[in-house]
N, CA, C and O atoms as a GROMACS GRO file, in nm:
protein
  280
    1UNK      N    1  -2.068  -8.724   0.710
    1UNK     CA    2  -2.109  -8.742   0.847
    1UNK      C    3  -2.100  -8.890   0.880
    1UNK      O    4  -2.135  -8.975   0.799
    2UNK      N    5  -2.054  -8.919   0.996
    2UNK     CA    6  -2.044  -9.056   1.044
    2UNK      C    7  -2.145  -9.079   1.154
    2UNK      O    8  -2.158  -8.998   1.245
    3UNK      N    9  -2.215  -9.191   1.146
    3UNK     CA   10  -2.311  -9.231   1.248
    3UNK      C   11  -2.277  -9.373   1.288
    3UNK      O   12  -2.254  -9.458   1.202
    4UNK      N   13  -2.275  -9.399   1.416
    4UNK     CA   14  -2.245  -9.533   1.465
    4UNK      C   15  -2.371  -9.595   1.522
    4UNK      O   16  -2.439  -9.534   1.605
    5UNK      N   17  -2.403  -9.717   1.476
    5UNK     CA   18  -2.518  -9.789   1.530
    5UNK      C   19  -2.471  -9.927   1.574
    5UNK      O   20  -2.371  -9.979   1.525
    6UNK      N   21  -2.544  -9.985   1.667
    6UNK     CA   22  -2.511 -10.117   1.717
    6UNK      C   23  -2.619 -10.214   1.670
    6UNK      O   24  -2.738 -10.193   1.695
    7UNK      N   25  -2.577 -10.320   1.602
    7UNK     CA   26  -2.669 -10.422   1.553
    7UNK      C   27  -2.627 -10.557   1.610
    7UNK      O   28  -2.508 -10.584   1.627
    8UNK      N   29  -2.726 -10.641   1.639
    8UNK     CA   30  -2.689 -10.774   1.684
    8UNK      C   31  -2.658 -10.864   1.564
    8UNK      O   32  -2.679 -10.824   1.450
    9UNK      N   33  -2.610 -10.982   1.590
    9UNK     CA   34  -2.565 -11.073   1.484
    9UNK      C   35  -2.676 -11.109   1.386
    9UNK      O   36  -2.652 -11.119   1.266
   10UNK      N   37  -2.796 -11.130   1.437
   10UNK     CA   38  -2.909 -11.166   1.350
   10UNK      C   39  -2.942 -11.053   1.253
   10UNK      O   40  -2.967 -11.079   1.135
   11UNK      N   41  -2.942 -10.930   1.300
   11UNK     CA   42  -2.970 -10.815   1.214
   11UNK      C   43  -2.864 -10.799   1.106
   11UNK      O   44  -2.895 -10.769   0.991
   12UNK      N   45  -2.738 -10.819   1.144
   12UNK     CA   46  -2.629 -10.809   1.047
   12UNK      C   47  -2.641 -10.919   0.942
   12UNK      O   48  -2.617 -10.895   0.824
   13UNK      N   49  -2.678 -11.039   0.984
   13UNK     CA   50  -2.696 -11.150   0.892
   13UNK      C   51  -2.805 -11.120   0.789
   13UNK      O   52  -2.787 -11.145   0.670
   14UNK      N   53  -2.916 -11.066   0.836
   14UNK     CA   54  -3.027 -11.032   0.746
   14UNK      C   55  -2.984 -10.922   0.650
   14UNK      O   56  -3.015 -10.929   0.530
   15UNK      N   57  -2.915 -10.820   0.700
   15UNK     CA   58  -2.869 -10.712   0.614
   15UNK      C   59  -2.768 -10.760   0.510
   15UNK      O   60  -2.771 -10.716   0.395
   16UNK      N   61  -2.678 -10.849   0.550
   16UNK     CA   62  -2.580 -10.903   0.454
   16UNK      C   63  -2.649 -10.984   0.345
   16UNK      O   64  -2.612 -10.976   0.228
   17UNK      N   65  -2.750 -11.061   0.383
   17UNK     CA   66  -2.825 -11.140   0.285
   17UNK      C   67  -2.897 -11.049   0.187
   17UNK      O   68  -2.897 -11.073   0.066
   18UNK      N   69  -2.958 -10.944   0.240
   18UNK     CA   70  -3.028 -10.848   0.155
   18UNK      C   71  -2.931 -10.774   0.064
   18UNK      O   72  -2.962 -10.748  -0.053
   19UNK      N   73  -2.813 -10.739   0.116
   19UNK     CA   74  -2.712 -10.669   0.037
   19UNK      C   75  -2.661 -10.758  -0.076
   19UNK      O   76  -2.642 -10.712  -0.188
   20UNK      N   77  -2.640 -10.885  -0.046
   20UNK     CA   78  -2.594 -10.979  -0.148
   20UNK      C   79  -2.697 -10.991  -0.259
   20UNK      O   80  -2.663 -10.997  -0.377
   21UNK      N   81  -2.825 -10.997  -0.221
   21UNK     CA   82  -2.934 -11.006  -0.318
   21UNK      C   83  -2.937 -10.883  -0.409
   21UNK      O   84  -2.966 -10.894  -0.528
   22UNK      N   85  -2.907 -10.765  -0.353
   22UNK     CA   86  -2.910 -10.640  -0.429
   22UNK      C   87  -2.775 -10.604  -0.491
   22UNK      O   88  -2.759 -10.496  -0.547
   23UNK      N   89  -2.679 -10.694  -0.480
   23UNK     CA   90  -2.544 -10.675  -0.532
   23UNK      C   91  -2.482 -10.546  -0.475
   23UNK      O   92  -2.433 -10.461  -0.549
   24UNK      N   93  -2.486 -10.535  -0.343
   24UNK     CA   94  -2.430 -10.421  -0.272
   24UNK      C   95  -2.343 -10.470  -0.159
   24UNK      O   96  -2.354 -10.585  -0.116
   25UNK      N   97  -2.258 -10.383  -0.110
   25UNK     CA   98  -2.184 -10.410   0.012
   25UNK      C   99  -2.277 -10.379   0.130
   25UNK      O  100  -2.379 -10.312   0.113
   26UNK      N  101  -2.242 -10.427   0.247
   26UNK     CA  102  -2.324 -10.405   0.366
   26UNK      C  103  -2.344 -10.256   0.393
   26UNK      O  104  -2.455 -10.212   0.421
   27UNK      N  105  -2.236 -10.178   0.384
   27UNK     CA  106  -2.244 -10.034   0.408
   27UNK      C  107  -2.336  -9.966   0.307
   27UNK      O  108  -2.416  -9.880   0.343
   28UNK      N  109  -2.325 -10.006   0.181
   28UNK     CA  110  -2.410  -9.948   0.076
   28UNK      C  111  -2.556  -9.983   0.098
   28UNK      O  112  -2.644  -9.900   0.074
   29UNK      N  113  -2.583 -10.106   0.145
   29UNK     CA  114  -2.721 -10.147   0.171
   29UNK      C  115  -2.782 -10.064   0.283
   29UNK      O  116  -2.896 -10.020   0.272
   30UNK      N  117  -2.707 -10.044   0.389
   30UNK     CA  118  -2.758  -9.962   0.501
   30UNK      C  119  -2.783  -9.819   0.454
   30UNK      O  120  -2.886  -9.760   0.488
   31UNK      N  121  -2.691  -9.762   0.376
   31UNK     CA  122  -2.710  -9.627   0.323
   31UNK      C  123  -2.835  -9.620   0.235
   31UNK      O  124  -2.909  -9.522   0.241
   32UNK      N  125  -2.858  -9.722   0.155
   32UNK     CA  126  -2.974  -9.726   0.067
   32UNK      C  127  -3.104  -9.732   0.148
   32UNK      O  128  -3.201  -9.663   0.115
   33UNK      N  129  -3.105  -9.812   0.252
   33UNK     CA  130  -3.225  -9.823   0.336
   33UNK      C  131  -3.255  -9.689   0.402
   33UNK      O  132  -3.370  -9.645   0.405
   34UNK      N  133  -3.153  -9.624   0.455
   34UNK     CA  134  -3.173  -9.495   0.522
   34UNK      C  135  -3.216  -9.388   0.422
   34UNK      O  136  -3.304  -9.307   0.451
   35UNK      N  137  -3.154  -9.387   0.304
   35UNK     CA  138  -3.190  -9.289   0.201
   35UNK      C  139  -3.336  -9.306   0.159
   35UNK      O  140  -3.409  -9.207   0.150
   36UNK      N  141  -3.378  -9.430   0.134
   36UNK     CA  142  -3.517  -9.454   0.094
   36UNK      C  143  -3.615  -9.415   0.204
   36UNK      O  144  -3.722  -9.361   0.176
   37UNK      N  145  -3.577  -9.442   0.328
   37UNK     CA  146  -3.663  -9.407   0.440
   37UNK      C  147  -3.680  -9.256   0.451
   37UNK      O  148  -3.790  -9.207   0.477
   38UNK      N  149  -3.571  -9.181   0.431
   38UNK     CA  150  -3.577  -9.035   0.438
   38UNK      C  151  -3.663  -8.979   0.325
   38UNK      O  152  -3.742  -8.887   0.346
   39UNK      N  153  -3.648  -9.034   0.206
   39UNK     CA  154  -3.728  -8.987   0.092
   39UNK      C  155  -3.875  -9.015   0.118
   39UNK      O  156  -3.959  -8.929   0.091
   40UNK      N  157  -3.906  -9.133   0.169
   40UNK     CA  158  -4.045  -9.169   0.196
   40UNK      C  159  -4.105  -9.078   0.302
   40UNK      O  160  -4.221  -9.038   0.292
   41UNK      N  161  -4.025  -9.044   0.404
   41UNK     CA  162  -4.073  -8.957   0.512
   41UNK      C  163  -4.095  -8.815   0.461
   41UNK      O  164  -4.188  -8.747   0.506
   42UNK      N  165  -4.011  -8.769   0.368
   42UNK     CA  166  -4.027  -8.633   0.315
   42UNK      C  167  -4.151  -8.625   0.226
   42UNK      O  168  -4.216  -8.520   0.222
   43UNK      N  169  -4.183  -8.731   0.154
   43UNK     CA  170  -4.296  -8.729   0.061
   43UNK      C  171  -4.428  -8.761   0.127
   43UNK      O  172  -4.533  -8.743   0.066
   44UNK      N  173  -4.425  -8.807   0.249
   44UNK     CA  174  -4.548  -8.845   0.317
   44UNK      C  175  -4.619  -8.718   0.365
   44UNK      O  176  -4.564  -8.641   0.444
   45UNK      N  177  -4.739  -8.700   0.317
   45UNK     CA  178  -4.818  -8.584   0.359
   45UNK      C  179  -4.941  -8.634   0.431
   45UNK      O  180  -5.000  -8.735   0.393
   46UNK      N  181  -4.978  -8.564   0.533
   46UNK     CA  182  -5.097  -8.599   0.608
   46UNK      C  183  -5.216  -8.528   0.546
   46UNK      O  184  -5.219  -8.406   0.535
   47UNK      N  185  -5.313  -8.607   0.507
   47UNK     CA  186  -5.433  -8.552   0.445
   47UNK      C  187  -5.539  -8.536   0.552
   47UNK      O  188  -5.584  -8.634   0.611
   48UNK      N  189  -5.577  -8.413   0.577
   48UNK     CA  190  -5.682  -8.385   0.673
   48UNK      C  191  -5.785  -8.299   0.602
   48UNK      O  192  -5.754  -8.190   0.555
   49UNK      N  193  -5.908  -8.350   0.596
   49UNK     CA  194  -6.014  -8.273   0.532
   49UNK      C  195  -6.052  -8.156   0.621
   49UNK      O  196  -6.058  -8.170   0.744
   50UNK      N  197  -6.078  -8.043   0.560
   50UNK     CA  198  -6.112  -7.924   0.637
   50UNK      C  199  -6.252  -7.930   0.693
   50UNK      O  200  -6.289  -7.847   0.776
   51UNK      N  201  -6.333  -8.029   0.650
   51UNK     CA  202  -6.470  -8.038   0.699
   51UNK      C  203  -6.477  -8.092   0.841
   51UNK      O  204  -6.582  -8.087   0.904
   52UNK      N  205  -6.364  -8.146   0.893
   52UNK     CA  206  -6.360  -8.198   1.028
   52UNK      C  207  -6.304  -8.092   1.121
   52UNK      O  208  -6.206  -8.024   1.088
   53UNK      N  209  -6.367  -8.078   1.237
   53UNK     CA  210  -6.318  -7.983   1.337
   53UNK      C  211  -6.196  -8.039   1.410
   53UNK      O  212  -6.107  -7.964   1.448
   54UNK      N  213  -6.194  -8.170   1.429
   54UNK     CA  214  -6.087  -8.234   1.503
   54UNK      C  215  -5.992  -8.302   1.405
   54UNK      O  216  -6.036  -8.379   1.319
   55UNK      N  217  -5.862  -8.276   1.416
   55UNK     CA  218  -5.764  -8.334   1.324
   55UNK      C  219  -5.758  -8.486   1.336
   55UNK      O  220  -5.737  -8.554   1.236
   56UNK      N  221  -5.776  -8.539   1.456
   56UNK     CA  222  -5.772  -8.684   1.473
   56UNK      C  223  -5.887  -8.752   1.399
   56UNK      O  224  -5.870  -8.860   1.344
   57UNK      N  225  -6.003  -8.690   1.398
   57UNK     CA  226  -6.115  -8.746   1.324
   57UNK      C  227  -6.082  -8.751   1.176
   57UNK      O  228  -6.112  -8.849   1.108
   58UNK      N  229  -6.019  -8.647   1.125
   58UNK     CA  230  -5.980  -8.644   0.985
   58UNK      C  231  -5.874  -8.747   0.951
   58UNK      O  232  -5.875  -8.804   0.842
   59UNK      N  233  -5.781  -8.772   1.044
   59UNK     CA  234  -5.676  -8.870   1.020
   59UNK      C  235  -5.729  -9.013   1.015
   59UNK      O  236  -5.684  -9.093   0.933
   60UNK      N  237  -5.823  -9.045   1.102
   60UNK     CA  238  -5.869  -9.183   1.113
   60UNK      C  239  -5.998  -9.210   1.037
   60UNK      O  240  -6.048  -9.323   1.038
   61UNK      N  241  -6.053  -9.111   0.971
   61UNK     CA  242  -6.173  -9.132   0.891
   61UNK      C  243  -6.135  -9.180   0.752
   61UNK      O  244  -6.029  -9.144   0.700
   62UNK      N  245  -6.221  -9.259   0.693
   62UNK     CA  246  -6.196  -9.306   0.558
   62UNK      C  247  -6.229  -9.195   0.459
   62UNK      O  248  -6.328  -9.123   0.475
   63UNK      N  249  -6.146  -9.182   0.359
   63UNK     CA  250  -6.173  -9.082   0.257
   63UNK      C  251  -6.256  -9.146   0.147
   63UNK      O  252  -6.248  -9.267   0.125
   64UNK      N  253  -6.333  -9.065   0.078
   64UNK     CA  254  -6.419  -9.116  -0.028
   64UNK      C  255  -6.350  -9.122  -0.163
   64UNK      O  256  -6.415  -9.140  -0.266
   65UNK      N  257  -6.218  -9.107  -0.163
   65UNK     CA  258  -6.144  -9.108  -0.289
   65UNK      C  259  -6.120  -9.250  -0.336
   65UNK      O  260  -6.133  -9.346  -0.259
   66UNK      N  261  -6.085  -9.262  -0.460
   66UNK     CA  262  -6.050  -9.393  -0.514
   66UNK      C  263  -6.158  -9.449  -0.603
   66UNK      O  264  -6.260  -9.384  -0.629
   67UNK      N  265  -6.136  -9.568  -0.648
   67UNK     CA  266  -6.229  -9.635  -0.738
   67UNK      C  267  -6.353  -9.682  -0.662
   67UNK      O  268  -6.342  -9.740  -0.553
   68UNK      N  269  -6.467  -9.657  -0.719
   68UNK     CA  270  -6.593  -9.698  -0.657
   68UNK      C  271  -6.613  -9.848  -0.676
   68UNK      O  272  -6.584  -9.901  -0.784
   69UNK      N  273  -6.663  -9.915  -0.573
   69UNK     CA  274  -6.690 -10.058  -0.584
   69UNK      C  275  -6.820 -10.080  -0.659
   69UNK      O  276  -6.911  -9.997  -0.656
   70UNK      N  277  -6.828 -10.193  -0.726
   70UNK     CA  278  -6.948 -10.224  -0.805
   70UNK      C  279  -7.046 -10.305  -0.726
   70UNK      O  280  -7.153 -10.340  -0.777
   0.00000   0.00000   0.00000
C-alpha cells in the first residue's frame, strides 16, 4: 500500500537526522515510526474499574495499584 504525506523542510530534516542516528534510510525510519505507533495503539487498553458508574470518572481517577510509598 502506498500512502503520500506532505512534510515541511524542518520535519524532513529532523527525520533524516533521526534515521542517520538509527542507521536507516528516511523511508525505513518513517515506516518504523508508523509501525511502532500502530503496535502501541493496539496494546493500549483502557482500564476502567467497574466500581464507577461513570466511565469518565474511572478514566481520570487514580488507581491504587503500584508500589506503596513509605
